[in-house]
N, C-alpha and C positions, 0 to 999 in steps of 0.2 A: 465849494468844499461838500462833497457828497455825504450823507448821515451814514455813521457806521451802525453795526449792530448793536454795539453798547448803548449808544445814545439812543436809539429807536426803542430798545428794550426799556431804558430808564424812562424814557417818556411815557410808554404805555402804563409802566407801573405806576408813574405819578399820575396818570390821567385816572386811572382806576382807584388809586386812593381817595382822590378827589370825588370822584363819582359814586362809590359805593358807600353804604351805610356799614356801620360797625358790625350789625347782627349778620349782614351778607358776606362778611369775611370768609375767604376760602378756608383758612385755618380754625377759624371757629366752628364753621359747618363740620369740618373734617373731624374735630375733636367731639362734637356733640353726637355726631353720627357714629362715632368709633363708641362713644359711651353708651349708646342705645344698643349696639351690636354687643358690647360687652356684657351688659345686662341681661340680653336675651342668651348668650352663652352661658353665662353664671346661673341663670334660672335653669336651664336644660341641665347643666353640671350637677345639680342637686340631686338629681336622679340617674343619671347616666353619662360616663366619660364619654363614650362614643356618642350620645346624642348631642352632647355639648361640641363635639368636633362636627357633626352633621350640621348642628345649627350655624356654627362658623362658616363653614363651606358654603351653606345655602346663602347667607347673608354677603360674603365675599363675591360669589358669582354675580349675585344682583347689583352689588356696587360696582364691579368692574363692568359688566354689561352696561351699565349706564355710562362708565367712563368712555368705553369703547365707542359707544354711539355718539358721544359727546365731541370726539375728536374732530369730525369735520367742522364743528361750529368754532373750534380753537384755530382752524386752519384757514377757511374761506367763507363759511357761511356765518359772518360777522356783521355787526352793524356798521361797522366801519371799513368793510372791504371794498366799496367802491371809492371811498376818500383815499385809502392807502394806495389803490391802483392808479390814483390821478395824480400823487404827489412824486416829485423827482427822486424816488428812493430805489436803488439798485435792488436787485433780485436777493443778493446774499443777505443783507439785513432783513428782508422780508421773510424769508425762510427760517434765519436764525430767531426772529421774534416769534413765529408761529410755532416753531420747535420749543421754544422757551415755555410759552403757554401750555403746550402738551405736557412738556416734564413736570411743571407746576401742577397741574391737574392729575397726572399719574402719582406723584408724590403725595398729593393729598389724599388720594384714593387708598394708596399704600398704608398710610397713617391711620385711616378708618380700620383697615384690616389688622394692623399689628395691634392697636388699641382694644380692638375686639377680641384678640386672641389673649389678653393678659390674663383674664380669669383662668385659663387652660394651666398655667404656670402656677396656680394657686390652689389647684385641686389636691386632694389627699394622694398623696405618694403611692399608699397601698393600693388604692382604688385605679390610679393610673397604671401601676404596675399590672394589675391583674388584666385590666381591659385590653393592655397593650402586649400581652404575652405571645410569644410566637406558637407556643403549645398551650392548649387549656388544661391539660392533664399534668399532674404534678409528678415529675420523675422521681424514682426511688433513689438514685444515686446519679453522679456525674456533675456536669458543669450547670449551673443555674440556668433557667430558661430565659432567653433574651426578653427584655422588656425595656420600656421607656419610662424614664423618670418625668415628673412635671415639666422641668425646665426644658428636656429634650423634647418632650410632646408640645411644648410652645415653639421651639425652634423648628420643627417640622412645618408647622402652620406658618411662621414667619417666613420661611424660605418660600413656601407657595406664594405668599403675598408678594414676596421681592420679584419672583418670577414674573407674576402678571403684572406688577408695576412697570418693570421694564418692558414688557410688551405693549403696555399701554402709552409709554414714552417714546418707543421706537418702531416697532413693527406696525402698529395701527397707524400712526401718522404717515408712515411710507405708502401703506396700501391706500388711504385717504388722498394723498397726494397724487399717486399713480391714476386712481379714478379720476380725479379732477383734470389730470392731463390728457386723459383719454376724451373728456368732454370738451376740453379746450381746443383740442386738436381735430374734433370730429364736425360731422355734418350737422348734427343736432343744433349746435350753435348756429350755423349758418341759416337753418331754416327759420329760427325764432328771430334772427337779426332781420332776415328779409321780411318776415311779417310785420316786425316793427318799424320797417320803411327806410333802414339803414342799409348800404352796400355789404355784401358778405364777402369774406375772403375767400380767394380762388385756389389758394395753395392748401387748404387743410386737407388732412388725410381722411379717408372715409372712416365713420364711427360705427361700431356695431349696432344691430338693431335694438330698439328700445328708447325711451325717453332720457334725456340727460339727468333728469332727478333720480329716475331708476338706477342708473348707472353710479351716481354718487353715493346711493344709499345701500346698493346691493353689494358692491365689492367689498366694502368695510364689513357689511353684515355677514358674508359668507366667510370673511377671514377671520371675524371674532367667533363665529360658530365652529370652525375648525379648532381654534384655540381652546374653546371650552370642551370640546369633544375629548381633546387629549388631557386636558386638565382633569376632567372627570374620571377618565379611565385610570389615572396616575393616583386619583385621591385615597384610596386605601392605603396608601403608604403614610398618610397623616398620622394613623393609628397603629402603625407598625405591621399591618398586613399585607399580603402579597398582592400585588396589582397587575393587571392584564399586560401593562406596559411599563417599563423600568422608570420610576418617577424621577430618579436623579437625571437620567438622560433627558426626559422630556423637560423637566425645569432648566438644565443646561442648554437643550437645544434651542428653547424659547429664549432665553437670555442672549445667546450668542447671534440667532437669527435677527432678533432686535436690534442689538448693537450694529451688526453689518447692515441692516436696512436703514438705520438712521444715518450712518456714515455714506451710503449710497445716494440716499435721498439729499442730503446735504450737499453732496457733490454735483449732483445734476440738476436740482429743482430750481436753483438760483436765475438759470436761464428762461424758465417758463414760469416762475412764481408770480410777477407782474400780470402776465397774461391769464393766469388761472384766477387770480382776484377780479381782474377786469371783466372775464367772460362769466364766470359763476355769478358775480353780482349783475351781470347783464341779464341773465337767466331770470333772475327776481324780477327785472324791469319790465320784461316781455311776457309775464305771466298771463295777462288779460289777452295777449294776441294770440294763444293757444287754446283758449276755452273751447272753440268748435272742433278742434282736432281731436280732442279727447272728451267726448260727451259722457253725460252720467251714466252709470252702470244701471242695470236693471233693478237691482234693490234700491239705488238711489232713486231712480224715476218713481218707483212704487211708493217709498216714503215721501218724496216731493208730493205727490198726488193727493196723500193724506193732510198735507198742512197747510192746505189753502193758500192764503196769502203770504205764508211763509215758504212755500215751495221754491220760489225764485232765488232768494238769498240762500237757501238750503243748497239749491243746485251749483251756485257760485262758491259756497264753501267747500263743498264736496270736490269740486274740480281743483281749487287752489290748493287744498291740504294735500291732495293726491300728488300734485306736482312739486310743492314747496316742501313738504314734510314726508318724504318717503320713510323715513324713520319710525314715524307713527304705525306704518303697517309691519315694518321689520320687527320692531319691538313687540307688538300686537302678536305677530306669528311665533315669536320666541315666548311669550308668556303663554300663548295656546299650546305650543309643544311640550313646555315643561309640565304644564297642568295634564295634558293628555297622557304624557309618559308617567306621571306619578299615578293617574286612574288606572293606567293598563298595568304598570309594573307593580302596584301595590306594596310599596316598601313597608318595612316593619315600622320605621319611623318617619311618616310623612309631613309630619307638623312643621319641621323647619322650611321645607321646600313650599309648603302651601302658604305660610305666614310671609315669607320673603317674598314670594313671586306675586301674592295678592297685594301686599303693601307696595311693592314697586310698580305694579300695574296701577293702583290708586294714584300713586305720586305723580306718575306720567300722565295720567288722565287730567290730574289737575293742572298740570304744565299745559298740556293741549287747549284746555279750557281758558287759558289765558292768551295762548297764541291764536285762537279763533277771533280774539278781539282786537289783534295787532296786525299792522302792516306786515307782509304784504296781503295777509288775508282780509283785513278789514281796514278801510280808510275812514275812521269816525266822523270827521268832519265832512268829508264828501258823502257820507251815507246819509248823513242826517239832512242833506238836502234833497234827497230822493223821496218819491212818493210811496215810500215803505215804511210803516210804523216801527218804533224801536222795539215794541212787543213781539212783532213778526220776525225781527232779526234776531231777537233772543231767543224765540222759539225754534227758529232754524238751528242756532247754535246747540241748543239743549238737544235737539232731535239727532244732530250728527254726535255728539259725544255720546249720547245714551246707545245709539246704533254701535258705535265703536266698542263701547264697555260691553254691551249684551254678546257682540259677535267673537270678540278676543279674550274676554275675561269671564263673563258670567256663565255662558254655556260650558266652557271647558272646565271651571271650576266647580260647576255643579256635578259634572262627570265625576271629577276626581273626588269630591266630597261623598258622593253616592258610594263610590267604590272603595274608599279607604276607611269610611267611618262605621 
C-alpha cells in the first residue's frame, strides 16, 4: 500500500517534534521575532506615525526576504532529500509534504508581520489621522478630509503581510520547483554525474548556460526581487498616500498569481518531484568532482596567498560555498543593493532600513559561519585525519566569512552611513 500525503506529512511532523528542541519551535521563534519587531515599531511610533510604518515595512521586507530564500530548503535542499528520493513514495505525497512545509513557513512569517503591526493599532487616533490625511491643509468647509483610524492603519499593514504570506506559500515554491525542474532535466546534471563515474541520462533536454547551483538560486532570487519592487512601489498606500502603482491591484495580483501557481505546480510537479529530490541531492554528492571546473576567483587567490597553510582549506571552502550556497551571494547582493539605494536616495528616515538590513545581514552571516563547519562544506571527521591543523582550517573559515561581510555589508554600510548621517 502506497504512502498517502496525509501519512507522509504526519510522519514528518512527528519526526520534527521529536528531533527539535522546544526553543527552536517555528511558532515560538515567530512570536519572539514578532515581539521584537513590535517593540521596534512601538519605539518608532513614539515620535512619528509614518516612521512606525516605515520601521514595520523594513522589518517585514527583511523577514519575507529570508522566507523567500528559505523556500528551496523546504522543497529540495533538505538533509533528508536523498532518503525521501530512495523511498517508495509517489510524487504526489512528496509534493504535498514539500508544499505543506512552505505553507507553514509562510504562515509563521506572516504571524511575525501581524504581531509586529499590533502597535500601529494602539497609536493615538489624532496622531494617526493627521499623519494619514489625504490633504494636509484644513478645509474651511465641506466634507472632512479622508484619513485613517488606528485600526484601519493596522488593517492596511495586515493586508500587506497577508499578500506577502500567500506569495511565500504559493508563488515562490512554484518558481523554486520550476528552477529545480530545469536542473533535473538539464545537461549540468549529466556533467557532474559523468565526473562522478556514473552513467549519464541520454534523454535529458539541454540546460541553459550556467551552473546548476546558480539556476537553483538565481530564479527564486529574481522572482523575489520582482515581488519586492512592486511591494515597495505600492507601500505609500500603507499610510494613505498615493502610490505609483495601485496598491489594491498589486496585492490582489500577488494573491491570485500565487494561488494559481500553487495549483499549477501541484498538478504538474508529482511527475518529476522524485527526480528533483534525487538529482538535486546528487549535486551535493558530486561537489568535489567539480572543483577544477570552477577555480578560485582572482580575489580568492589573492586572499589564499596571504593565509599561508590556511590557503588550501580556504580555496576548498570558497569553491564549495559558491556551488552549494548561491543564496549567500544572492542575499549579499540584496543587502548591498538596499544599502547602496539608501546611500544614494538619502531618505528622510533611513534608520529602519539600516537597522533591519544590517541586522538581517549579521544573522545570515552567523548562519553561514555554521554552514562552513558542516557537510557538504566540511567533513569534520575526515578533515581531522588530514595533515592540516585545526587552527589553519579555522583561519580559512574566518577569512572567508570576513571577506564576505566586508564585500557585501561593511563597504555599502559605510557608504550609506556617510551619506545619511
